[in-house]
C-alpha positions as CSV (number, residue, x, y, z in Angstrom):
1,M,0.4,14.0,-16.5
2,E,-1.5,13.6,-12.9
3,I,-0.7,9.9,-11.7
4,G,-3.6,9.2,-8.3
5,F,-3.0,6.5,-6.2
6,A,-5.5,5.1,-3.2
7,G,-4.7,2.5,-0.7
8,L,-0.9,4.4,1.2
9,G,-0.1,1.5,3.4
10,A,3.0,-0.2,3.5
11,M,3.0,-1.8,0.1
12,G,1.4,1.3,-1.9
13,R,3.8,3.7,0.3
14,A,6.6,2.5,-1.1
15,I,4.9,2.1,-5.1
16,A,3.7,5.3,-4.9
17,G,8.0,6.4,-3.6
18,R,9.2,5.1,-7.2
19,L,7.1,7.0,-9.0
20,L,7.8,10.6,-7.6
21,G,11.3,9.1,-7.6
22,A,10.2,9.0,-11.7
23,Q,9.9,12.5,-11.6
24,H,5.7,11.7,-11.6
25,A,3.2,14.0,-10.5
26,V,1.1,11.8,-7.6
27,L,-2.0,12.6,-5.7
28,G,-2.2,10.1,-2.9
29,W,-5.1,9.1,-0.8
30,N,-5.9,6.5,2.0
31,R,-8.9,5.3,3.6
32,S,-6.9,6.3,6.9
33,A,-3.7,7.8,8.5
34,C,-0.8,7.0,7.0
35,G,2.8,7.2,7.2
36,C,3.0,9.2,4.4
37,A,5.7,12.5,5.4
38,A,8.4,11.2,3.4
39,L,6.3,11.0,0.5
40,V,4.5,13.9,1.0
41,G,8.7,15.7,1.4
42,K,9.0,14.0,-2.3
43,G,6.5,15.9,-3.5
44,M,3.5,13.5,-3.0
45,R,0.0,15.9,-3.1
46,L,-2.5,14.0,-0.6
47,A,-6.3,14.3,-1.8
48,G,-8.6,15.9,1.1
49,S,-11.4,13.7,-0.3
50,L,-11.9,10.5,-1.9
51,Q,-13.4,12.0,-5.2
52,E,-9.8,14.5,-5.2
53,L,-8.5,11.1,-7.4
54,A,-11.1,11.1,-10.6
55,G,-10.2,13.9,-12.0
56,C,-6.3,11.6,-12.4
57,D,-5.3,10.0,-16.1
58,I,-4.4,6.8,-15.1
59,L,-5.4,5.6,-11.2
60,F,-3.7,2.8,-9.8
61,S,-4.6,1.7,-6.1
62,M,-3.6,-0.9,-3.9
63,L,-6.9,-2.3,-1.5
64,A,-6.9,-4.7,1.1
65,D,-9.2,-7.0,-0.5
66,D,-12.2,-7.5,-2.5
67,G,-14.6,-5.5,0.3
68,A,-12.2,-2.6,0.2
69,V,-12.2,-2.4,-3.0
70,R,-16.0,-2.6,-3.8
71,G,-16.1,0.0,-1.4
72,V,-14.1,2.8,-2.5
73,F,-14.5,2.3,-6.0
74,G,-18.3,1.6,-5.5
75,E,-20.7,2.4,-2.9
76,S,-18.4,5.9,-2.8
77,G,-19.5,7.2,-6.3
78,L,-16.3,7.4,-7.5
79,L,-15.9,5.5,-10.0
80,E,-19.2,7.4,-12.1
81,K,-16.8,10.3,-10.8
82,L,-13.6,8.7,-13.3
83,R,-12.5,10.6,-16.1
84,P,-13.4,8.3,-19.4
85,G,-10.6,8.0,-21.3
86,S,-8.8,7.1,-18.4
87,V,-7.2,4.2,-16.9
88,H,-7.6,2.4,-13.9
89,V,-4.6,0.5,-12.0
90,N,-5.5,-1.9,-9.5
91,M,-2.9,-3.9,-8.2
92,A,-4.6,-6.3,-5.5
93,T,-5.1,-9.8,-5.0
94,V,-8.6,-10.3,-6.0
95,S,-11.2,-12.8,-6.4
96,A,-11.5,-13.8,-10.2
97,G,-15.1,-12.4,-10.1
98,L,-14.3,-9.3,-8.3
99,A,-12.0,-8.4,-11.3
100,R,-14.7,-9.9,-14.2
101,E,-16.8,-7.4,-12.3
102,M,-14.5,-3.9,-12.1
103,A,-13.7,-5.0,-15.5
104,A,-17.5,-4.3,-16.7
105,R,-17.8,-2.1,-15.0
106,H,-15.4,0.3,-15.5
107,G,-15.5,-1.0,-18.7
108,K,-19.6,0.7,-19.5
109,Q,-18.5,5.0,-18.2
110,G,-15.1,4.3,-20.6
111,I,-13.3,3.9,-18.3
112,A,-9.8,1.2,-19.3
113,Y,-9.2,-1.1,-16.0
114,V,-5.8,-3.2,-15.1
115,A,-5.2,-6.1,-13.3
116,S,-1.4,-5.7,-11.5
117,P,-0.5,-7.7,-8.6
118,V,2.8,-8.0,-7.6
119,L,5.1,-10.5,-6.6
120,G,7.1,-9.3,-3.0
121,R,7.2,-7.3,-0.1
122,P,7.4,-3.6,0.9
123,D,11.1,-3.9,0.4
124,A,11.2,-5.2,-2.6
125,A,8.8,-2.1,-3.9
126,A,11.1,0.2,-2.6
127,E,13.8,-0.8,-4.3
128,G,12.2,-1.6,-7.7
129,R,12.0,-5.2,-7.2
130,L,8.4,-6.2,-7.7
131,H,7.4,-8.9,-10.9
132,L,4.3,-7.3,-12.1
133,L,2.1,-9.6,-13.2
134,V,-0.2,-8.1,-15.6
135,A,-3.8,-8.1,-17.6
136,G,-6.3,-6.0,-19.6
137,A,-6.8,-4.7,-23.5
138,Q,-3.6,-3.9,-24.8
139,E,-3.9,-0.4,-25.7
140,A,-4.6,0.0,-21.9
141,V,-1.7,-2.1,-20.9
142,G,0.7,-0.2,-23.7
143,R,-0.9,3.4,-21.9
144,V,0.8,2.2,-18.1
145,R,3.9,-0.1,-19.0
146,P,6.6,2.8,-18.7
147,L,4.6,3.3,-15.4
148,L,4.6,-0.5,-14.8
149,E,8.4,-0.8,-15.7
150,V,9.3,2.2,-13.3
151,I,7.6,0.5,-11.0
152,G,9.5,-3.3,-11.1
153,Q,11.8,-5.4,-12.4
154,R,9.8,-7.6,-15.0
155,V,6.4,-6.9,-16.1
156,W,4.9,-10.0,-16.7
157,F,1.9,-10.0,-19.1
158,F,-1.1,-12.9,-19.1
159,G,-3.7,-12.4,-20.8
160,A,-6.3,-9.7,-22.7
161,Q,-8.8,-10.3,-19.0
162,P,-7.5,-9.1,-15.9
163,E,-8.8,-12.0,-13.8
164,Q,-6.3,-14.0,-15.2
165,A,-3.9,-11.5,-13.8
166,N,-5.5,-12.2,-10.1
167,V,-5.2,-16.0,-10.5
168,V,-2.0,-16.3,-11.5
169,K,-1.3,-14.0,-8.3
170,I,-3.3,-16.4,-6.3
171,A,-1.5,-19.1,-7.6
172,A,1.8,-18.3,-6.8
173,N,0.5,-17.3,-3.1
174,M,-0.6,-20.6,-3.1
175,M,2.7,-22.6,-3.6
176,L,4.6,-19.6,-2.5
177,A,2.8,-21.5,0.8
178,S,2.9,-24.9,0.5
179,A,6.4,-24.7,0.4
180,I,6.3,-22.7,4.2
181,E,3.8,-26.1,4.7
182,A,6.1,-28.1,3.2
183,M,9.2,-26.8,5.5
184,G,6.8,-26.6,8.5
185,E,5.8,-30.4,8.6
186,T,9.4,-31.2,7.7
187,A,11.1,-29.5,9.9
188,A,8.9,-30.6,13.0
189,L,9.7,-34.5,11.5
190,V,13.7,-33.4,11.3
191,T,13.4,-31.8,15.4
192,G,11.7,-35.6,16.4
193,Y,15.6,-37.0,16.0
194,G,16.7,-33.9,17.3
195,I,18.5,-32.2,14.3
196,A,18.6,-29.1,14.5
197,K,15.9,-27.2,12.1
198,D,18.2,-24.5,11.2
199,A,21.1,-26.3,9.9
200,Y,18.3,-28.2,8.1
201,L,16.9,-25.8,6.2
202,D,19.4,-23.4,5.5
203,M,21.0,-27.4,3.6
204,L,17.7,-27.2,1.6
205,A,18.3,-23.4,0.8
206,N,21.3,-24.3,-0.6
207,T,20.9,-27.3,-2.1
208,L,17.5,-28.7,-3.8
209,F,14.8,-26.1,-3.1
210,A,17.7,-22.6,-3.5
211,A,15.0,-20.5,-4.4
212,P,13.6,-17.3,-2.8
213,A,11.0,-18.7,-0.7
214,Y,12.5,-20.9,0.4
215,K,15.7,-18.7,1.6
216,V,13.4,-15.8,2.9
217,Y,10.9,-17.7,4.5
218,G,13.4,-20.8,5.9
219,P,15.3,-18.8,8.0
220,M,11.7,-17.3,9.6
221,I,11.0,-20.7,10.4
222,A,14.2,-21.4,11.6
223,Q,14.3,-18.8,14.3
224,G,10.7,-18.4,15.1
225,A,11.0,-14.4,13.3
226,F,7.2,-14.2,12.7
227,A,6.8,-10.2,13.2
228,P,7.1,-8.3,11.9
229,A,4.6,-9.2,9.5
230,G,5.3,-8.6,6.0
231,F,2.3,-10.3,5.1
232,R,-0.1,-11.3,7.5
233,V,-2.3,-14.4,8.3
234,G,-5.1,-13.7,7.7
235,L,-4.1,-11.9,4.6
236,G,-3.0,-15.7,4.2
237,L,-6.1,-17.0,4.8
238,K,-7.4,-14.2,2.2
239,D,-5.2,-15.6,-0.5
240,A,-5.5,-19.2,0.4
241,K,-9.6,-19.3,0.6
242,L,-9.6,-16.7,-2.8
243,A,-7.5,-20.0,-3.7
244,L,-10.7,-22.5,-3.1
245,E,-12.6,-20.0,-4.4
246,A,-11.3,-20.2,-7.6
247,G,-10.8,-24.0,-7.9
248,E,-14.7,-24.2,-6.9
249,E,-15.6,-22.2,-10.1
250,A,-13.7,-24.0,-12.6
251,R,-14.1,-27.6,-10.7
252,V,-10.2,-28.1,-9.9
253,P,-9.3,-29.5,-6.6
254,L,-6.9,-27.9,-4.2
255,P,-6.4,-29.7,-1.6
256,L,-2.9,-28.5,-0.6
257,A,-5.2,-25.2,0.1
258,A,-7.3,-25.9,2.4
259,I,-5.0,-27.7,4.4
260,V,-3.3,-24.3,4.4
261,R,-6.7,-22.2,5.2
262,D,-6.8,-24.1,8.4
263,N,-3.7,-24.1,9.7
264,L,-4.1,-20.1,9.3
265,L,-7.4,-20.6,11.2
266,D,-5.1,-22.6,13.8
267,C,-3.7,-20.1,13.8
268,L,-5.4,-17.1,14.0
269,A,-7.2,-18.8,16.8
270,H,-4.1,-19.3,19.0
271,G,-4.1,-15.5,18.9
272,E,-1.6,-15.2,16.1
273,G,-2.8,-13.6,13.2
274,D,-0.9,-10.4,13.7
275,L,2.5,-12.7,12.8
276,D,4.1,-13.3,9.3
277,W,1.8,-15.5,7.5
278,S,5.3,-18.1,7.3
279,A,3.7,-18.1,10.9
280,L,1.4,-21.1,9.7
281,V,4.6,-23.4,10.5
282,K,3.4,-23.0,14.3
283,A,-0.5,-25.5,14.1
284,Q,2.8,-28.1,12.7
285,A,4.7,-28.2,15.6
286,R,1.6,-27.4,17.8
287,R,0.1,-30.6,16.6
288,A,4.0,-32.6,16.7
289,G,4.1,-31.3,20.2
290,H,6.8,-29.4,19.7
């Protein structure tokens, strides 16, 4: 069985490395030049063209956004060339609308479509610590589950409709962004009273909010360590907009998502687009005159 992998950015390379480490044959492709020498050294073959992926039994993709997914699978004609009976596992964070569209188009071609966005950063992916949020037909999920269990530490199944996994990922990212926003606002408050924000954030991460979000992002906020980015401001903005779009479709108001979106836009307006999305706290600091 040959596994295809489209999208070899930092996250894609880490996930493909897990598959290679489990002795699977992987055929990789990326839209631009990628630092894949280490993966090739582990046995990955690099496709000379996108169309070479069409013969794979299972095709994973980790692409940036809706536009990239449409370009790679729709506009290129790859979807029509995929082998009937194969499975496409889309690991990207995309809109609910695109997930429905892709599921329908794959179904017409006799190809199973599984959504499996992930929780975790590239370092977690390389160590097999990702959480995989999965939705799709049970039979298709069953076929790819052994591979998903190689990639991450746990597979969370959320339903038969692929968009269900994407909405869970969007919602989870909004909770994470809201935690960052809350840390930024309250850190600005205590700073206004002469309290060191690193001491304040350290206390939070070890008492009321002893959770990964606070333990990871608290020190970054305290130290202003927003580069190199694990998840860029622009990607955070994309996810905030996806949350607002999903909320509008379901008639669910998401006022915190609007605040996060505006603060991420503030960062872009100040030339901070290449920073980690936790830099959204800089918008609050600016408003506080810090």
